[in-house]
Structures are given as C-alpha cells and as structure tokens.
C-alpha positions as CSV (number, residue, x, y, z in Angstrom):
1,M,182.2,129.0,72.4
2,M,182.1,126.4,75.0
3,M,180.2,128.2,76.7
4,K,177.2,129.4,74.8
5,F,176.8,125.7,73.7
6,Y,176.6,124.7,77.0
7,K,173.9,127.2,77.7
8,G,172.0,126.5,74.8
9,V,171.2,122.3,75.9
10,L,170.6,123.5,79.4
11,I,167.8,125.9,78.2
12,L,166.8,122.7,76.1
13,A,166.5,120.6,79.2
14,L,164.6,122.8,81.0
15,A,161.8,123.3,78.7
16,S,161.7,120.0,77.1
17,G,161.1,118.5,81.3
18,M,158.6,121.6,81.3
19,L,156.6,120.3,78.4
20,T,156.7,116.8,79.8
21,G,154.9,117.9,83.0
22,C,152.5,119.6,81.3
23,E,151.7,116.6,79.2
24,K,151.3,114.3,81.9
25,N,149.0,116.4,83.6
26,L,146.9,117.2,81.0
27,L,146.7,113.5,80.4
28,V,145.5,112.4,83.4
29,F,143.8,114.9,84.9
30,P,142.0,117.4,83.7
31,P,139.9,114.5,81.4
32,Q,138.1,112.5,84.4
33,I,137.5,115.4,85.8
34,Q,135.5,116.6,82.5
35,E,133.7,113.3,81.4
36,Q,132.4,113.1,85.4
37,V,130.7,116.3,84.8
38,E,129.3,115.5,80.7
39,E,127.9,112.1,82.3
40,Q,126.1,113.8,85.6
41,D,124.3,116.6,83.3
42,I,123.0,113.5,80.2
43,V,121.9,111.2,83.0
44,I,118.1,111.1,84.6
45,A,117.3,108.1,86.0
46,G,113.6,105.9,84.7
47,P,110.6,106.1,86.7
48,S,111.3,103.1,88.4
49,N,109.6,104.2,91.6
50,V,106.0,104.8,90.2
51,V,103.5,103.4,91.8
52,L,100.8,102.5,89.3
53,S,97.5,100.4,90.1
54,G,93.8,100.6,88.9
55,T,91.3,101.5,91.1
56,Y,87.4,102.4,90.9
57,D,85.4,104.3,88.6
58,L,87.6,102.4,85.7
59,K,90.2,104.6,86.4
60,F,93.8,103.8,87.0
61,K,96.1,105.7,89.3
62,I,100.0,107.1,89.4
63,E,101.6,107.8,92.4
64,W,104.9,109.6,91.8
65,R,107.9,108.7,93.7
66,G,111.1,110.4,93.7
67,V,110.9,112.2,90.3
68,S,113.8,114.0,90.0
69,D,113.8,118.1,89.8
70,R,115.6,117.5,86.5
71,V,112.1,116.1,85.1
72,E,110.6,118.2,83.0
73,K,107.5,116.3,82.3
74,A,106.0,112.4,82.3
75,I,105.6,110.7,78.8
76,I,102.6,107.5,79.2
77,T,101.8,105.2,76.5
78,Y,99.3,102.9,76.3
79,N,96.3,101.3,73.6
80,E,92.8,101.2,74.1
81,G,90.5,99.3,72.0
82,G,93.4,99.4,69.4
83,E,94.1,102.8,69.4
84,D,97.5,104.1,70.6
85,K,97.0,106.5,73.9
86,R,99.6,108.9,74.9
87,I,99.5,111.5,77.7
88,E,101.9,114.0,79.1
89,V,102.5,114.8,83.0
90,T,104.3,118.1,84.2
91,D,102.3,118.3,87.8
92,F,104.3,115.7,89.6
93,S,102.7,117.1,93.4
94,K,100.0,115.3,93.1
95,D,98.2,111.8,92.2
96,H,97.7,111.2,88.1
97,F,94.4,109.5,87.3
98,I,93.3,107.9,84.2
99,Q,90.2,107.2,83.0
100,G,90.1,104.0,81.3
101,E,86.7,102.8,79.1
102,K,86.2,98.9,80.4
103,I,86.9,96.7,83.0
104,D,90.1,95.6,81.3
105,Q,94.6,94.7,82.2
106,Y,96.2,97.1,81.0
107,L,99.9,97.6,80.2
108,F,101.8,101.3,80.1
109,S,104.8,102.7,79.3
110,L,106.7,104.9,81.7
111,Q,109.6,107.7,80.8
112,Y,110.8,110.4,81.5
113,V,111.9,114.4,79.7
114,G,115.2,115.9,81.2
115,K,114.7,119.9,80.9
116,D,117.5,119.7,78.5
117,G,115.2,117.4,76.1
118,T,117.4,113.9,77.3
119,L,114.7,110.5,77.8
120,S,115.0,108.0,80.4
121,K,114.9,104.4,80.4
122,V,111.2,103.4,79.5
123,V,109.5,101.2,82.5
124,Q,106.3,99.1,81.7
125,R,103.9,98.6,84.5
126,T,100.8,96.6,83.8
127,A,97.3,97.2,86.3
128,T,93.9,96.5,86.2
129,N,91.1,99.5,87.0
130,K,87.8,98.6,89.3
131,I,83.9,98.6,88.9
132,Y,82.2,101.6,89.4
133,L,82.8,103.3,93.5
134,V,78.9,102.8,93.8
135,D,78.2,99.8,92.9
136,Y,81.5,98.3,94.7
137,L,80.0,100.9,98.4
138,I,76.4,99.5,98.0
139,D,78.1,96.3,98.5
140,H,81.3,97.1,101.1
141,F,80.3,99.8,103.3
142,E,80.2,98.8,107.0
143,L,77.1,99.3,109.1
144,S,78.4,98.9,113.0
145,K,77.2,101.2,116.3
146,T,78.3,103.2,118.8
147,Y,76.9,102.0,121.8
148,N,73.3,103.3,120.8
149,K,74.3,105.1,117.8
150,L,74.7,103.3,114.2
151,Q,77.3,104.3,111.7
152,V,77.5,103.7,108.1
153,V,81.2,103.9,107.2
154,W,82.6,104.0,103.7
155,D,86.2,103.7,102.3
156,N,87.2,106.1,98.8
157,D,91.0,105.0,97.5
158,A,89.4,106.3,94.3
159,H,89.0,109.7,96.1
160,S,86.0,110.2,94.0
161,L,83.6,112.6,94.4
162,I,80.6,110.7,96.1
163,N,77.3,111.8,97.6
164,A,76.0,109.2,100.4
165,D,71.8,109.4,101.5
166,V,71.1,107.1,104.7
167,S,67.5,107.2,105.4
168,Y,65.4,105.4,108.3
169,V,62.5,105.5,110.0
170,Y,62.5,106.1,113.9
171,N,59.8,105.8,116.3
172,G,57.3,106.6,113.5
173,K,59.5,109.5,112.3
174,E,61.6,109.4,108.8
175,Y,65.0,110.9,109.3
176,M,67.2,111.3,106.6
177,L,71.2,111.8,106.7
178,R,73.0,113.1,103.7
179,V,76.5,113.7,103.0
180,D,77.5,115.6,99.7
181,G,80.7,115.5,97.4
182,S,82.8,113.4,99.9
183,T,86.1,112.7,98.8
184,K,88.0,111.6,101.8
185,L,89.8,108.6,102.0
186,R,87.4,106.7,104.8
187,D,83.5,108.8,106.0
188,T,80.7,108.5,107.7
189,L,77.1,108.7,108.9
190,Q,76.1,108.2,112.3
191,T,72.2,108.3,113.7
192,I,71.0,110.0,116.9
193,G,70.4,107.9,119.6
194,L,68.6,104.9,119.1
195,T,66.6,102.6,121.9
196,A,67.4,99.0,121.2
197,G,65.4,96.7,119.1
198,Q,65.0,96.3,114.9
199,I,66.0,99.5,113.0
200,N,65.1,99.6,108.5
201,F,67.7,101.3,106.7
202,Q,67.7,102.4,102.7
203,V,71.4,103.2,102.3
204,K,72.3,104.8,98.9
205,F,75.6,105.9,96.7
206,S,76.3,108.4,93.3
207,D,78.6,110.0,92.3
208,A,79.3,113.3,90.4
209,A,78.7,111.1,86.6
210,G,74.4,111.0,88.2
211,R,75.1,106.8,88.4
212,S,73.9,105.6,92.2
213,A,73.1,102.0,93.8
214,E,71.1,102.1,97.1
215,K,70.8,99.0,99.2
216,D,68.1,98.0,101.7
217,T,69.3,96.6,105.3
218,V,68.6,96.1,108.6
219,F,70.4,96.1,111.9
220,Q,69.5,94.9,115.4
221,L,70.5,96.6,118.8
222,I,70.2,95.2,121.7
223,D,70.0,95.9,125.5
224,H,72.1,94.7,127.8
225,K,70.8,93.9,131.0
226,Y,71.8,94.5,135.1
227,V,69.8,92.1,136.6
228,T,71.6,89.5,139.6
229,A,74.4,90.3,141.7
230,Q,76.9,88.8,139.5
231,D,75.9,91.5,136.9
232,K,76.4,94.6,139.5
233,E,79.3,92.6,141.4
234,N,81.6,95.9,140.2
235,W,79.1,98.8,140.9
236,I,79.9,101.0,143.2
237,I,77.0,102.4,145.3
238,T,76.3,104.9,147.6
239,A,73.5,106.8,149.5
240,S,73.0,109.7,151.4
241,N,71.1,108.3,153.6
242,Q,71.3,104.5,155.3
243,H,69.6,103.7,159.0
244,S,72.3,101.5,159.1
245,A,74.8,99.1,157.6
246,A,72.4,95.8,157.4
247,L,70.1,98.8,155.9
248,G,72.8,100.1,153.3
249,A,72.6,101.2,149.6
250,D,74.9,98.1,148.8
251,K,70.9,96.3,149.4
252,L,69.6,97.7,146.2
253,I,72.8,96.3,143.6
254,D,72.7,92.8,145.3
255,G,69.9,90.7,143.6
256,I,66.1,89.8,144.5
257,T,65.8,87.6,147.7
258,D,63.3,85.5,149.1
259,S,63.7,87.5,152.5
260,D,62.8,91.2,152.7
261,N,66.3,92.6,152.4
262,H,66.1,96.5,151.2
263,W,67.8,99.5,151.9
264,H,66.1,102.1,154.6
265,T,66.6,105.9,155.5
266,D,66.3,107.1,159.1
267,W,63.0,106.0,161.1
268,Y,63.0,109.5,162.4
269,P,64.4,112.6,160.1
270,D,65.6,115.1,161.6
271,P,65.4,118.7,160.2
272,A,68.4,119.9,162.2
273,K,70.2,116.7,159.9
274,P,69.6,117.5,156.6
275,E,70.5,114.2,155.1
276,T,67.8,112.3,157.2
277,V,65.0,114.2,155.5
278,F,64.1,114.3,151.9
279,P,65.2,114.1,149.4
280,H,67.5,111.4,149.3
281,E,69.9,110.5,146.3
282,V,71.5,106.9,145.9
283,E,74.1,107.2,143.4
284,I,75.7,104.1,141.3
285,T,78.7,104.7,139.5
286,L,78.8,102.1,136.9
287,A,81.2,99.3,135.4
288,E,81.1,99.7,132.2
289,M,80.4,102.7,130.0
290,M,76.2,102.4,128.9
291,A,73.9,104.3,127.2
292,L,71.2,104.0,129.5
293,D,67.4,103.7,128.3
294,G,65.5,101.8,131.2
295,F,65.3,100.9,135.2
296,T,63.8,98.9,136.9
297,L,63.2,99.6,140.8
298,Y,61.5,96.4,143.3
299,N,59.8,97.2,146.6
300,R,60.3,95.8,149.5
301,T,58.6,92.8,150.1
302,G,57.7,93.2,154.0
303,G,57.0,95.8,156.0
304,S,54.2,98.7,154.8
305,S,53.6,100.0,151.9
306,D,55.3,103.9,152.2
307,G,58.4,103.6,150.1
308,V,59.4,106.1,147.2
309,K,57.6,107.5,145.3
310,T,58.9,111.1,143.2
311,F,61.7,110.6,141.2
312,D,64.6,112.5,139.2
313,V,67.1,110.9,137.0
314,Y,70.3,112.2,136.2
315,V,73.5,110.7,134.5
316,R,77.0,111.9,133.5
317,E,80.4,110.3,131.6
318,K,82.5,110.9,135.0
319,F,83.3,112.3,138.1
320,E,84.5,115.5,137.4
321,D,81.7,116.3,134.8
322,E,78.1,117.9,135.8
323,Y,75.5,116.0,136.6
324,E,72.5,116.0,133.9
325,K,68.8,115.2,134.6
326,V,67.8,112.9,131.9
327,A,63.8,112.4,133.7
328,S,62.0,114.2,136.1
329,D,58.7,113.2,138.6
330,L,58.7,109.6,137.5
331,I,56.6,107.8,140.5
332,Q,57.3,104.5,141.5
333,V,53.8,102.2,142.4
334,T,53.4,101.5,146.2
335,E,52.0,97.9,146.7
336,R,54.6,95.9,148.4
337,G,56.6,93.1,146.8
338,Q,55.8,94.4,143.2
339,N,58.1,96.7,140.8
340,K,57.8,99.0,137.9
341,N,60.1,99.4,134.7
342,F,61.2,102.7,133.3
343,S,62.2,103.8,129.7
344,I,63.4,107.1,128.7
345,E,65.2,108.0,125.8
346,P,68.6,106.6,125.3
347,T,71.3,108.8,127.6
348,K,74.9,110.2,125.6
349,P,77.7,107.1,126.9
350,I,77.7,107.6,130.5
351,K,79.3,106.0,134.0
352,M,77.4,106.9,137.0
353,V,73.9,107.4,137.8
354,K,71.9,108.8,140.3
355,F,68.6,109.0,142.0
356,V,66.9,112.0,143.4
357,F,63.7,110.1,145.9
358,K,62.1,113.3,146.4
359,D,58.9,112.0,148.8
360,A,57.5,108.9,149.5
361,W,54.2,107.8,149.5
362,P,52.2,108.6,152.6
363,R,51.5,106.1,155.6
364,N,48.1,106.2,157.6
365,G,47.0,109.3,155.7
366,E,50.3,110.8,156.9
367,A,53.2,112.2,154.3
368,G,55.9,109.7,154.0
369,Q,58.8,110.4,156.2
370,Y,61.2,107.7,154.6
371,A,62.7,106.3,151.9
372,H,63.1,102.3,151.0
373,L,63.6,100.0,148.8
374,A,64.8,96.6,147.7
375,E,66.5,96.5,144.5
376,I,67.4,98.6,141.2
377,D,68.0,97.1,137.9
378,L,69.4,98.2,135.0
379,K,69.1,98.2,131.2
380,G,71.1,100.4,127.8
381,I,73.1,99.6,125.3
382,V,77.0,99.2,125.3
383,E,79.9,99.2,123.7
C-alpha cells in the first residue's frame, strides 16, 4: 500500500509541474505575438506626405506620395461657397486636380480608407489657387534669342492644355508659328533666322475652354561688328597663297592703317604651281560662334586698282564639317582705297568663314593675274 501511495504522489507532482510550465508559456509569449499581428493589420498611416497646392485655371493639384498598398481610396472634403463637397480618389499613380469656382484660400481635409475599411487619421491642408493660365502666360512668357533666332518660351506647371500662336513680319512677309495642345512643363516656339533690327511680334495663348490672351511686343536684334585689330586679335587666318610674310594673310585682320597695308599673292602666277593661280582662298577661324549676316572688303590704298573681283563665301561650324556656300559671284569694287559692304541671309551659327576669290579686275586691258586686298570686316549676331 505504501508503494502505491508514493507512486500516486509522484504522478500528481509531475502532472502539476507540466501544467505550471504550459501556463507560463501561454501567459508570456503567445499574447504578445498575437497582439502585434493584429495591430499591423488594422493600422494605416494618414496622408501626411500628400502635397496639395493651388495652381492655374483656379485648380488645386494633389501630389500623392508614399501611399501604402493597403489603401483603397482617399476621401477629400472641403467647403466652397457654403456647400460641403466630397471627392473620392482611387488612382494614386498620377496627380489629381480639383477645379475651384473662384480664386480663394481653401481648407481641405484628407483621409485614407484601408482595403479592410479601416480609416486613417484626418490631415488638413490649406491652399490658394491661381488665375487662368492664359492670363498668367501673356504677362510672364520669355522672349529671348539664340544667335539670330528668337524664342518664345513659357512654363505650364499645371500641365493644362495650351495653344500658342506667334506672328511677325520679316522682310515684308508675315510668318505664323503655332503649337497646338501643349501640356509640357516648358515649351518653345522659335522663329526662322533673322537679321539685326527691330522685330514686332504678336503673341497669343488660348486654352481648351476657349479663353485667350494676346500681347504685342518688340525685340531688337543687334549685330556685333568686328572692325578693329583688337576685335580680331583672337582670330586665326590663313591664305592658299601669299607673296611673303610682309604681305601675308594676317594683314587682312590687323585693322585699317594709314599705310598701304595689304595681303598680296605671288606676282607671277605659275601654272606649274597651282597655289599661285586663281582661285585663291582666305580662311578665317573666329574666336566665338556667330550667325554671319554681312562683311566688308577694303581695297589697298596704294598701288594699282586691279584687286580681287568675283568671289564666293562658305561657312561651317567646326573643322570636321563640310563647308556650306552662302554667297555666290559677289563683286568687289575696283577703285583703290575704296570698300564695299555685303549683306547676306543670316547663316546658322558658325565659327569658320572662307572667301574664295575667283578672279581679279583687269590691268591695262589684261586679265588680272594676282589677288590683293587690304582688310576684311565681319558682322553678325552672337549668342
């Protein structure tokens, strides 16, 4: 009997110990784990990262940032003219726009709704909208130049649909430029190449609702003239032929002097030496880019009146480009000490100019045998 009693006590003690261990585990660990999981499932962050701002055409723009994939929709409420309004948004991949009825400061309340129906905290934002975009653009567009081309540039941070029209008169001809339905953040209209002088423009903006605004404006393009030795000190000039260093190509860009300072080719052309016979080339590399629209050639002040006569002009932007002819068969004056101004259609922006002299004025009834010239001035529109 005593043995059975001890066995019963032992079994009872073991059972009590196991029960105590189980209760300890249940009390310490499972409740904490379960509580954390439930909290993650029910909590969604409020729309605190949302950016709400006023923009043009009386609109407000909402930029969604950091929206959780557990959010099903956003609820936006506000009051306008004493009337409570409510908007629901489910697409957070693009900005959302709210159309206002007047220019004013608005108070908006924003709240997220989770996919399980849970509501986030409410966040409030204030913003003031702006005037119609066409009215703003007509007072704030930019009119600037890139060399000899003018640009009308405007910004559209509302990404509203805008039509832009620019008209101007150039050389007696009217030009019309237009951009239809632009929603770009920044857009541009650009003219054809223009010569120096005053250009009168009419600029007009219109929108999808038929609103429009227009303005007349004036722009002055100014030629930069290279006429002194200092103007040309950073130029590089070469000639296909020169009689000597004293009569070299550099004499064409050292400014007008009182002396008979000039470039001259060999006096006695030799067909066995092609560089001594026509055509003769003079190439100038400028120190800066220019839209060339004119130049002046000066005859020497002494000697005979049998200098260069007929010539062509070529330009290029850089050395590796092919030359482009921009003027053909121009005629220089023959009189000693005289000069002649030449105007051409503005070129594209270039840095190299080449004069190809094809013949000379005759001397004593005979065809000219050599070339000579005192100076070359250039003019054009620089950046």
